[in-house]
Backbone and ligand atoms as CSV (ligand in chain L), in Angstrom:
chain,resi,resn,atom,element,x,y,z
A,1,MET,N,N,0.847,-1.212,0.018
A,1,MET,CA,C,0.005,-0.019,0.028
A,1,MET,C,C,0.846,1.249,-0.006
A,2,ALA,N,N,0.392,2.334,-0.646
A,2,ALA,CA,C,1.187,3.541,-0.719
A,2,ALA,C,C,1.488,4.090,0.654
A,3,LYS,N,N,2.623,4.766,0.779
A,3,LYS,CA,C,2.995,5.221,2.126
A,3,LYS,C,C,2.506,6.645,2.319
A,4,THR,N,N,2.027,7.244,1.257
A,4,THR,CA,C,1.537,8.676,1.428
A,4,THR,C,C,0.141,8.824,0.910
A,5,ILE,N,N,-0.453,9.927,1.355
A,5,ILE,CA,C,-1.771,10.281,0.926
A,5,ILE,C,C,-1.756,11.781,0.616
A,6,ARG,N,N,-2.473,12.187,-0.469
A,6,ARG,CA,C,-2.411,13.573,-0.861
A,6,ARG,C,C,-3.357,14.398,0.076
A,7,LEU,N,N,-2.818,15.496,0.563
A,7,LEU,CA,C,-3.661,16.331,1.443
A,7,LEU,C,C,-3.776,17.727,0.820
A,8,ASP,N,N,-5.049,18.144,0.617
A,8,ASP,CA,C,-5.308,19.486,0.087
A,8,ASP,C,C,-6.136,20.239,1.152
A,9,ILE,N,N,-5.656,21.422,1.522
A,9,ILE,CA,C,-6.444,22.273,2.442
A,9,ILE,C,C,-6.842,23.526,1.652
A,10,VAL,N,N,-8.143,23.664,1.524
A,10,VAL,CA,C,-8.692,24.704,0.644
A,10,VAL,C,C,-9.639,25.629,1.399
A,11,THR,N,N,-9.444,26.948,1.188
A,11,THR,CA,C,-10.395,27.911,1.746
A,11,THR,C,C,-11.014,28.673,0.605
A,12,PRO,N,N,-12.025,29.444,0.814
A,12,PRO,CA,C,-12.633,30.237,-0.310
A,12,PRO,C,C,-11.613,31.139,-0.966
A,13,GLU,N,N,-10.531,31.496,-0.212
A,13,GLU,CA,C,-9.610,32.470,-0.751
A,13,GLU,C,C,-8.433,31.795,-1.525
A,14,ARG,N,N,-8.031,30.555,-1.081
A,14,ARG,CA,C,-6.820,29.995,-1.636
A,14,ARG,C,C,-6.598,28.567,-1.300
A,15,MET,N,N,-5.622,27.943,-2.014
A,15,MET,CA,C,-5.136,26.636,-1.636
A,15,MET,C,C,-4.047,26.852,-0.589
A,16,VAL,N,N,-4.304,26.413,0.655
A,16,VAL,CA,C,-3.372,26.656,1.743
A,16,VAL,C,C,-2.238,25.646,1.735
A,17,TYR,N,N,-2.577,24.391,1.381
A,17,TYR,CA,C,-1.584,23.341,1.507
A,17,TYR,C,C,-1.955,22.246,0.497
A,18,SER,N,N,-0.933,21.672,-0.187
A,18,SER,CA,C,-1.215,20.608,-1.105
A,18,SER,C,C,0.049,19.744,-1.234
A,19,LYS,N,N,0.068,18.649,-0.465
A,19,LYS,CA,C,1.314,17.806,-0.443
A,19,LYS,C,C,0.951,16.367,-0.233
A,20,ASP,N,N,1.892,15.472,-0.543
A,20,ASP,CA,C,1.736,14.070,-0.118
A,20,ASP,C,C,2.274,13.926,1.300
A,21,VAL,N,N,1.442,13.373,2.153
A,21,VAL,CA,C,1.800,13.253,3.575
A,21,VAL,C,C,1.674,11.845,4.066
A,22,ASN,N,N,2.144,11.549,5.272
A,22,ASN,CA,C,2.057,10.192,5.794
A,22,ASN,C,C,0.746,9.978,6.551
A,23,MET,N,N,0.353,11.019,7.294
A,23,MET,CA,C,-0.828,10.836,8.140
A,23,MET,C,C,-1.480,12.249,8.409
A,24,VAL,N,N,-2.750,12.233,8.600
A,24,VAL,CA,C,-3.474,13.445,8.978
A,24,VAL,C,C,-4.298,13.134,10.190
A,25,ILE,N,N,-4.194,14.029,11.201
A,25,ILE,CA,C,-4.991,13.808,12.411
A,25,ILE,C,C,-5.827,15.038,12.611
A,26,ALA,N,N,-7.182,14.794,12.575
A,26,ALA,CA,C,-8.103,15.918,12.583
A,26,ALA,C,C,-9.039,15.727,13.740
A,27,ARG,N,N,-9.549,16.822,14.315
A,27,ARG,CA,C,-10.589,16.752,15.300
A,27,ARG,C,C,-11.928,16.975,14.660
A,28,ALA,N,N,-12.640,15.904,14.395
A,28,ALA,CA,C,-14.003,15.997,13.838
A,28,ALA,C,C,-14.968,16.311,14.948
A,29,THR,N,N,-16.171,16.738,14.562
A,29,THR,CA,C,-17.117,17.144,15.575
A,29,THR,C,C,-17.475,15.990,16.509
A,30,ASP,N,N,-17.312,14.758,16.030
A,30,ASP,CA,C,-17.619,13.632,16.884
A,30,ASP,C,C,-16.368,12.860,17.366
A,31,GLY,N,N,-15.228,13.501,17.320
A,31,GLY,CA,C,-14.020,12.887,17.881
A,31,GLY,C,C,-12.830,12.977,16.971
A,32,ASP,N,N,-11.667,12.513,17.480
A,32,ASP,CA,C,-10.420,12.615,16.688
A,32,ASP,C,C,-10.442,11.538,15.608
A,33,LEU,N,N,-9.785,11.935,14.512
A,33,LEU,CA,C,-9.752,11.077,13.306
A,33,LEU,C,C,-8.351,10.978,12.803
A,34,GLY,N,N,-7.794,9.757,12.762
A,34,GLY,CA,C,-6.446,9.629,12.204
A,34,GLY,C,C,-6.554,8.967,10.870
A,35,VAL,N,N,-5.977,9.619,9.866
A,35,VAL,CA,C,-6.155,9.139,8.474
A,35,VAL,C,C,-4.812,8.712,7.871
A,36,LEU,N,N,-4.726,7.489,7.512
A,36,LEU,CA,C,-3.539,6.929,6.866
A,36,LEU,C,C,-3.900,6.627,5.425
A,37,PRO,N,N,-2.886,6.407,4.555
A,37,PRO,CA,C,-3.208,6.058,3.141
A,37,PRO,C,C,-4.089,4.804,3.140
A,38,GLY,N,N,-5.104,4.768,2.227
A,38,GLY,CA,C,-5.995,3.632,2.122
A,38,GLY,C,C,-7.194,3.702,3.060
A,39,HIS,N,N,-7.376,4.847,3.735
A,39,HIS,CA,C,-8.533,4.989,4.653
A,39,HIS,C,C,-9.828,4.881,3.872
A,40,ILE,N,N,-10.862,4.358,4.562
A,40,ILE,CA,C,-12.169,4.265,3.917
A,40,ILE,C,C,-12.742,5.669,3.699
A,41,PRO,N,N,-13.532,5.813,2.654
A,41,PRO,CA,C,-14.123,7.163,2.318
A,41,PRO,C,C,-15.054,7.621,3.448
A,42,LEU,N,N,-14.961,8.911,3.763
A,42,LEU,CA,C,-15.919,9.511,4.735
A,42,LEU,C,C,-15.910,11.005,4.600
A,43,ILE,N,N,-16.982,11.626,5.109
A,43,ILE,CA,C,-17.062,13.040,5.218
A,43,ILE,C,C,-17.416,13.378,6.607
A,44,ALA,N,N,-16.752,14.339,7.284
A,44,ALA,CA,C,-17.120,14.708,8.641
A,44,ALA,C,C,-16.960,16.215,8.819
A,45,GLY,N,N,-17.683,16.771,9.750
A,45,GLY,CA,C,-17.512,18.150,10.142
A,45,GLY,C,C,-16.271,18.305,11.034
A,46,LEU,N,N,-15.649,19.429,10.940
A,46,LEU,CA,C,-14.449,19.643,11.778
A,46,LEU,C,C,-14.642,20.647,12.867
A,47,ALA,N,N,-14.018,20.400,14.030
A,47,ALA,CA,C,-14.010,21.338,15.104
A,47,ALA,C,C,-12.985,22.438,14.770
A,48,VAL,N,N,-13.062,23.555,15.465
A,48,VAL,CA,C,-12.006,24.566,15.340
A,48,VAL,C,C,-10.798,24.074,16.136
A,49,TRP,N,N,-9.853,23.494,15.490
A,49,TRP,CA,C,-8.770,22.804,16.178
A,49,TRP,C,C,-7.586,22.645,15.243
A,50,PRO,N,N,-6.364,22.623,15.740
A,50,PRO,CA,C,-5.242,22.413,14.886
A,50,PRO,C,C,-5.271,21.075,14.141
A,51,LEU,N,N,-5.046,21.158,12.827
A,51,LEU,CA,C,-4.927,19.910,12.068
A,51,LEU,C,C,-3.463,19.510,12.129
A,52,ARG,N,N,-3.257,18.205,12.492
A,52,ARG,CA,C,-1.867,17.706,12.580
A,52,ARG,C,C,-1.557,16.946,11.327
A,53,ILE,N,N,-0.376,17.273,10.740
A,53,ILE,CA,C,0.040,16.625,9.505
A,53,ILE,C,C,1.435,16.001,9.725
A,54,LEU,N,N,1.484,14.683,9.490
A,54,LEU,CA,C,2.766,13.983,9.709
A,54,LEU,C,C,3.376,13.723,8.344
A,55,THR,N,N,4.605,14.216,8.138
A,55,THR,CA,C,5.336,13.993,6.870
A,55,THR,C,C,6.691,13.405,7.130
A,56,GLU,N,N,7.429,13.187,6.083
A,56,GLU,CA,C,8.767,12.630,6.223
A,56,GLU,C,C,9.664,13.573,7.075
A,57,GLU,N,N,9.360,14.875,6.967
A,57,GLU,CA,C,10.156,15.832,7.682
A,57,GLU,C,C,9.747,16.092,9.101
A,58,GLY,N,N,8.639,15.450,9.508
A,58,GLY,CA,C,8.163,15.697,10.893
A,58,GLY,C,C,6.717,16.180,10.848
A,59,GLU,N,N,6.300,16.748,11.981
A,59,GLU,CA,C,4.909,17.145,12.141
A,59,GLU,C,C,4.722,18.671,11.865
A,60,VAL,N,N,3.653,19.002,11.160
A,60,VAL,CA,C,3.280,20.396,10.928
A,60,VAL,C,C,1.831,20.513,11.415
A,61,GLN,N,N,1.575,21.658,12.087
A,61,GLN,CA,C,0.190,21.865,12.496
A,61,GLN,C,C,-0.340,23.081,11.673
A,62,VAL,N,N,-1.632,22.987,11.314
A,62,VAL,CA,C,-2.240,24.056,10.525
A,62,VAL,C,C,-3.496,24.465,11.297
A,63,SER,N,N,-3.717,25.752,11.493
A,63,SER,CA,C,-4.974,26.198,12.182
A,63,SER,C,C,-6.099,26.125,11.160
A,64,VAL,N,N,-7.131,25.387,11.525
A,64,VAL,CA,C,-8.235,25.184,10.587
A,64,VAL,C,C,-9.535,25.582,11.325
A,65,SER,N,N,-10.228,26.606,10.757
A,65,SER,CA,C,-11.410,27.117,11.425
A,65,SER,C,C,-12.681,26.328,11.019
A,66,GLY,N,N,-12.817,25.160,11.502
A,66,GLY,CA,C,-14.048,24.375,11.209
A,66,GLY,C,C,-14.078,23.915,9.762
A,67,GLY,N,N,-15.246,23.698,9.231
A,67,GLY,CA,C,-15.376,23.256,7.833
A,67,GLY,C,C,-15.586,21.732,7.778
A,68,PHE,N,N,-15.068,21.097,6.750
A,68,PHE,CA,C,-15.277,19.689,6.506
A,68,PHE,C,C,-14.028,19.009,6.094
A,69,ILE,N,N,-13.985,17.660,6.421
A,69,ILE,CA,C,-12.903,16.850,5.886
A,69,ILE,C,C,-13.575,15.767,4.984
A,70,GLU,N,N,-13.020,15.594,3.810
A,70,GLU,CA,C,-13.445,14.489,2.943
A,70,GLU,C,C,-12.264,13.559,2.748
A,71,VAL,N,N,-12.497,12.284,3.052
A,71,VAL,CA,C,-11.377,11.303,2.947
A,71,VAL,C,C,-11.749,10.330,1.814
A,72,GLN,N,N,-10.725,10.108,0.979
A,72,GLN,CA,C,-10.773,9.036,-0.039
A,72,GLN,C,C,-9.539,8.196,0.180
A,73,PRO,N,N,-9.430,7.020,-0.321
A,73,PRO,CA,C,-8.248,6.154,-0.006
A,73,PRO,C,C,-6.940,6.850,-0.391
A,74,THR,N,N,-6.896,7.699,-1.430
A,74,THR,CA,C,-5.619,8.271,-1.846
A,74,THR,C,C,-5.608,9.794,-1.599
A,75,LYS,N,N,-6.679,10.332,-1.041
A,75,LYS,CA,C,-6.740,11.842,-0.959
A,75,LYS,C,C,-7.583,12.279,0.224
A,76,VAL,N,N,-7.086,13.332,0.902
A,76,VAL,CA,C,-7.837,13.997,1.974
A,76,VAL,C,C,-8.057,15.472,1.551
A,77,THR,N,N,-9.259,15.939,1.592
A,77,THR,CA,C,-9.537,17.344,1.290
A,77,THR,C,C,-10.155,18.018,2.502
A,78,ILE,N,N,-9.547,19.134,2.921
A,78,ILE,CA,C,-10.076,19.927,3.947
A,78,ILE,C,C,-10.702,21.161,3.357
A,79,LEU,N,N,-11.963,21.427,3.618
A,79,LEU,CA,C,-12.618,22.642,3.167
A,79,LEU,C,C,-12.939,23.483,4.327
A,80,ALA,N,N,-12.266,24.641,4.531
A,80,ALA,CA,C,-12.514,25.419,5.722
A,80,ALA,C,C,-12.687,26.849,5.363
A,81,SER,N,N,-13.386,27.627,6.192
A,81,SER,CA,C,-13.607,29.050,5.873
A,81,SER,C,C,-12.296,29.797,6.016
A,82,SER,N,N,-11.399,29.370,6.925
A,82,SER,CA,C,-10.091,29.933,6.947
A,82,SER,C,C,-9.093,28.910,7.486
A,83,ALA,N,N,-7.833,29.056,7.077
A,83,ALA,CA,C,-6.798,28.133,7.536
A,83,ALA,C,C,-5.428,28.823,7.352
A,84,GLU,N,N,-4.501,28.598,8.309
A,84,GLU,CA,C,-3.256,29.251,8.241
A,84,GLU,C,C,-2.134,28.285,8.589
A,85,LEU,N,N,-1.035,28.387,7.816
A,85,LEU,CA,C,0.200,27.638,8.205
A,85,LEU,C,C,0.800,28.396,9.400
A,86,PRO,N,N,1.547,27.737,10.203
A,86,PRO,CA,C,2.104,28.353,11.428
A,86,PRO,C,C,2.803,29.693,11.162
A,87,GLU,N,N,3.636,29.721,10.070
A,87,GLU,CA,C,4.396,30.928,9.791
A,87,GLU,C,C,3.536,32.099,9.219
A,88,GLU,N,N,2.286,31.770,8.880
A,88,GLU,CA,C,1.405,32.841,8.367
A,88,GLU,C,C,0.599,33.523,9.514
A,89,ILE,N,N,0.666,32.959,10.709
A,89,ILE,CA,C,-0.126,33.473,11.761
A,89,ILE,C,C,0.447,34.747,12.328
A,90,ASP,N,N,-0.377,35.775,12.395
A,90,ASP,CA,C,-0.031,37.037,13.032
A,90,ASP,C,C,-0.413,36.931,14.482
A,91,ILE,N,N,0.626,36.833,15.281
A,91,ILE,CA,C,0.414,36.561,16.732
A,91,ILE,C,C,-0.268,37.754,17.428
A,92,ASP,N,N,0.146,38.927,17.060
A,92,ASP,CA,C,-0.434,40.150,17.695
A,92,ASP,C,C,-1.941,40.249,17.336
A,93,ARG,N,N,-2.221,39.889,16.096
A,93,ARG,CA,C,-3.647,39.959,15.656
A,93,ARG,C,C,-4.460,38.891,16.416
A,94,ALA,N,N,-3.915,37.705,16.605
A,94,ALA,CA,C,-4.670,36.668,17.322
A,94,ALA,C,C,-4.793,37.068,18.780
A,95,MET,N,N,-3.780,37.672,19.361
A,95,MET,CA,C,-3.877,38.147,20.776
A,95,MET,C,C,-4.960,39.177,20.939
A,96,ALA,N,N,-4.978,40.106,19.957
A,96,ALA,CA,C,-6.009,41.156,20.006
A,96,ALA,C,C,-7.402,40.549,19.887
A,97,ALA,N,N,-7.508,39.549,19.035
A,97,ALA,CA,C,-8.819,38.919,18.806
A,97,ALA,C,C,-9.244,38.174,20.118
A,98,ARG,N,N,-8.253,37.543,20.738
A,98,ARG,CA,C,-8.595,36.838,22.032
A,98,ARG,C,C,-9.070,37.829,23.079
A,99,GLU,N,N,-8.354,38.977,23.172
A,99,GLU,CA,C,-8.758,39.930,24.187
A,99,GLU,C,C,-10.132,40.525,23.891
A,100,ARG,N,N,-10.385,40.790,22.600
A,100,ARG,CA,C,-11.695,41.323,22.219
A,100,ARG,C,C,-12.800,40.323,22.635
A,101,ALA,N,N,-12.581,39.102,22.285
A,101,ALA,CA,C,-13.623,38.059,22.565
A,101,ALA,C,C,-13.752,37.900,24.084
A,102,GLU,N,N,-12.663,37.907,24.814
A,102,GLU,CA,C,-12.772,37.719,26.311
A,102,GLU,C,C,-13.541,38.887,26.900
A,103,LYS,N,N,-13.230,40.100,26.438
A,103,LYS,CA,C,-13.956,41.268,27.005
A,103,LYS,C,C,-15.439,41.206,26.726
A,104,LEU,N,N,-15.784,40.784,25.466
A,104,LEU,CA,C,-17.229,40.636,25.130
A,104,LEU,C,C,-17.884,39.584,26.019
A,105,LEU,N,N,-17.216,38.465,26.224
A,105,LEU,CA,C,-17.869,37.412,26.985
A,105,LEU,C,C,-17.954,37.839,28.450
A,106,ALA,N,N,-17.029,38.646,28.926
A,106,ALA,CA,C,-17.084,39.124,30.336
A,106,ALA,C,C,-18.241,40.105,30.506
A,107,ALA,N,N,-18.502,40.879,29.440
A,107,ALA,CA,C,-19.598,41.853,29.496
A,107,ALA,C,C,-20.982,41.202,29.611
A,108,LYS,N,N,-21.043,40.035,29.054
A,108,LYS,CA,C,-22.224,39.153,29.111
A,108,LYS,C,C,-23.521,39.709,28.454
A,109,GLU,N,N,-23.890,40.946,28.769
A,109,GLU,CA,C,-25.172,41.405,28.210
A,109,GLU,C,C,-25.099,42.043,26.857
A,110,GLY,N,N,-26.111,41.792,26.066
A,110,GLY,CA,C,-26.243,42.414,24.746
A,110,GLY,C,C,-25.185,41.931,23.740
A,111,ILE,N,N,-24.648,40.720,23.971
A,111,ILE,CA,C,-23.672,40.206,23.008
A,111,ILE,C,C,-24.145,38.904,22.438
A,112,ASP,N,N,-23.560,38.554,21.282
A,112,ASP,CA,C,-23.856,37.291,20.638
A,112,ASP,C,C,-22.810,36.266,21.231
A,113,VAL,N,N,-23.246,35.520,22.244
A,113,VAL,CA,C,-22.309,34.722,22.996
A,113,VAL,C,C,-21.636,33.636,22.042
A,114,ALA,N,N,-22.428,32.960,21.232
A,114,ALA,CA,C,-21.877,31.912,20.386
A,114,ALA,C,C,-20.846,32.529,19.431
A,115,ARG,N,N,-21.103,33.722,18.943
A,115,ARG,CA,C,-20.153,34.361,18.003
A,115,ARG,C,C,-18.853,34.714,18.742
A,116,ALA,N,N,-18.961,35.236,19.972
A,116,ALA,CA,C,-17.798,35.617,20.717
A,116,ALA,C,C,-17.012,34.364,21.106
A,117,GLN,N,N,-17.695,33.341,21.429
A,117,GLN,CA,C,-16.999,32.071,21.850
A,117,GLN,C,C,-16.287,31.509,20.588
A,118,ALA,N,N,-16.882,31.567,19.455
A,118,ALA,CA,C,-16.270,31.034,18.244
A,118,ALA,C,C,-15.021,31.868,17.887
A,119,ALA,N,N,-15.103,33.191,18.065
A,119,ALA,CA,C,-13.945,34.047,17.767
A,119,ALA,C,C,-12.825,33.717,18.799
A,120,LEU,N,N,-13.202,33.483,20.031
A,120,LEU,CA,C,-12.169,33.099,21.037
A,120,LEU,C,C,-11.478,31.795,20.664
A,121,GLN,N,N,-12.305,30.834,20.235
A,121,GLN,CA,C,-11.730,29.561,19.874
A,121,GLN,C,C,-10.759,29.655,18.737
A,122,ARG,N,N,-11.092,30.457,17.755
A,122,ARG,CA,C,-10.184,30.643,16.596
A,122,ARG,C,C,-8.877,31.329,17.056
A,123,ALA,N,N,-9.006,32.351,17.928
A,123,ALA,CA,C,-7.812,33.047,18.391
A,123,ALA,C,C,-6.932,32.089,19.207
A,124,LEU,N,N,-7.534,31.323,20.111
A,124,LEU,CA,C,-6.747,30.387,20.923
A,124,LEU,C,C,-6.056,29.338,20.044
A,125,MET,N,N,-6.757,28.857,19.064
A,125,MET,CA,C,-6.164,27.853,18.178
A,125,MET,C,C,-4.989,28.401,17.423
A,126,ARG,N,N,-5.121,29.622,16.931
A,126,ARG,CA,C,-3.986,30.258,16.182
A,126,ARG,C,C,-2.812,30.437,17.103
A,127,LEU,N,N,-3.062,30.859,18.316
A,127,LEU,CA,C,-1.928,31.067,19.254
A,127,LEU,C,C,-1.264,29.753,19.577
A,128,ARG,N,N,-2.055,28.705,19.683
A,128,ARG,CA,C,-1.527,27.384,20.002
A,128,ARG,C,C,-0.616,26.845,18.829
A,129,VAL,N,N,-1.059,27.048,17.614
A,129,VAL,CA,C,-0.307,26.626,16.480
A,129,VAL,C,C,1.007,27.396,16.308
A,130,ALA,N,N,0.884,28.736,16.509
A,130,ALA,CA,C,2.057,29.600,16.372
A,130,ALA,C,C,3.077,29.223,17.470
A,131,GLU,N,N,2.567,29.022,18.688
A,131,GLU,CA,C,3.423,28.763,19.824
A,131,GLU,C,C,4.174,27.378,19.651
A,132,LYS,N,N,3.438,26.392,19.162
A,132,LYS,CA,C,4.115,25.083,18.942
A,132,LYS,C,C,5.230,25.175,17.934
A,133,ASP,N,N,4.924,25.999,16.856
A,133,ASP,CA,C,5.897,26.171,15.818
A,133,ASP,C,C,7.178,26.826,16.348
A,134,ARG,N,N,7.007,27.778,17.237
A,134,ARG,CA,C,8.162,28.508,17.822
A,134,ARG,C,C,9.045,27.537,18.612
A,135,HIS,N,N,8.407,26.621,19.337
A,135,HIS,CA,C,9.125,25.645,20.173
A,135,HIS,C,C,9.861,24.669,19.317
A,136,ASN,N,N,9.388,24.467,18.072
A,136,ASN,CA,C,10.046,23.470,17.189
A,136,ASN,C,C,11.300,24.084,16.563
A,137,ASP,N,N,11.401,25.426,16.529
A,137,ASP,CA,C,12.547,26.060,15.858
A,137,ASP,C,C,13.802,25.933,16.727
L,1,ATP,P1,P,-9.905,38.734,13.292
L,1,ATP,O1,O,-10.946,39.148,14.374
L,1,ATP,O2,O,-8.520,39.033,13.703
L,1,ATP,O3,O,-10.293,39.172,11.921
L,1,ATP,P2,P,-11.168,36.184,12.738
L,1,ATP,O4,O,-11.068,34.899,13.546
L,1,ATP,O5,O,-12.503,36.868,12.780
L,1,ATP,O6,O,-9.973,37.084,13.239
L,1,ATP,P3,P,-11.437,34.891,10.238
L,1,ATP,O7,O,-12.762,35.404,9.841
L,1,ATP,O8,O,-11.379,33.493,10.738
L,1,ATP,O9,O,-10.750,35.905,11.264
L,1,ATP,O10,O,-10.458,34.962,9.003
L,1,ATP,C1,C,-10.439,36.073,8.071
L,1,ATP,C2,C,-9.148,36.043,7.327
L,1,ATP,O11,O,-8.047,36.492,8.163
L,1,ATP,C3,C,-8.703,34.622,6.852
L,1,ATP,O12,O,-8.055,34.766,5.620
L,1,ATP,C4,C,-7.759,34.200,7.936
L,1,ATP,O13,O,-6.806,33.264,7.414
L,1,ATP,C5,C,-7.097,35.510,8.298
L,1,ATP,N1,N,-6.634,35.573,9.714
L,1,ATP,C6,C,-7.401,35.750,10.802
L,1,ATP,N2,N,-6.677,35.853,11.892
L,1,ATP,C7,C,-5.392,35.715,11.504
L,1,ATP,C8,C,-4.136,35.729,12.183
L,1,ATP,N3,N,-4.016,35.825,13.514
L,1,ATP,N4,N,-3.024,35.605,11.430
L,1,ATP,C9,C,-3.106,35.431,10.129
L,1,ATP,N5,N,-4.213,35.419,9.392
L,1,ATP,C10,C,-5.376,35.556,10.077
């Protein structure tokens, strides 16, 4: 069986990632999903969570803001509203977004709680991916 599987990460704006990889680990809405070459076909919704990519060179994490994963035996496609490679993440921007969301959630009244929580999750995920990348350097 092939040792690699093609991974494409696509957003409405661009193709974020397109490479042959050894394994993809995603957090689907109903639990973690590890995908190796030859995996059975499936479609699942994704949580706002770092996507882990294992390649010959090691592990890369990509921040993926929800969306869907489609698995075929030779191909994985991630469709997300936004996704960033670690080196693309603007840490100051993510910290500002985290602060904004935390302030809104603390104010409690007159806010869209679900929206503020989602913004907070995206900011925390980006900070996590950027932080991990820094420790790898
Ligand atoms: P913000 O409040 O800072 O705009 P957001 O979570 O609302 O953050 P999104 O709507 O998820 O942003 O994304 C809008 C665009 O901005 C996407 O192209 C996304 O990749 C990019 N983006 C958002 N935050 C960052 C960041 N911290 N670093 C780099 N790109 C980012």
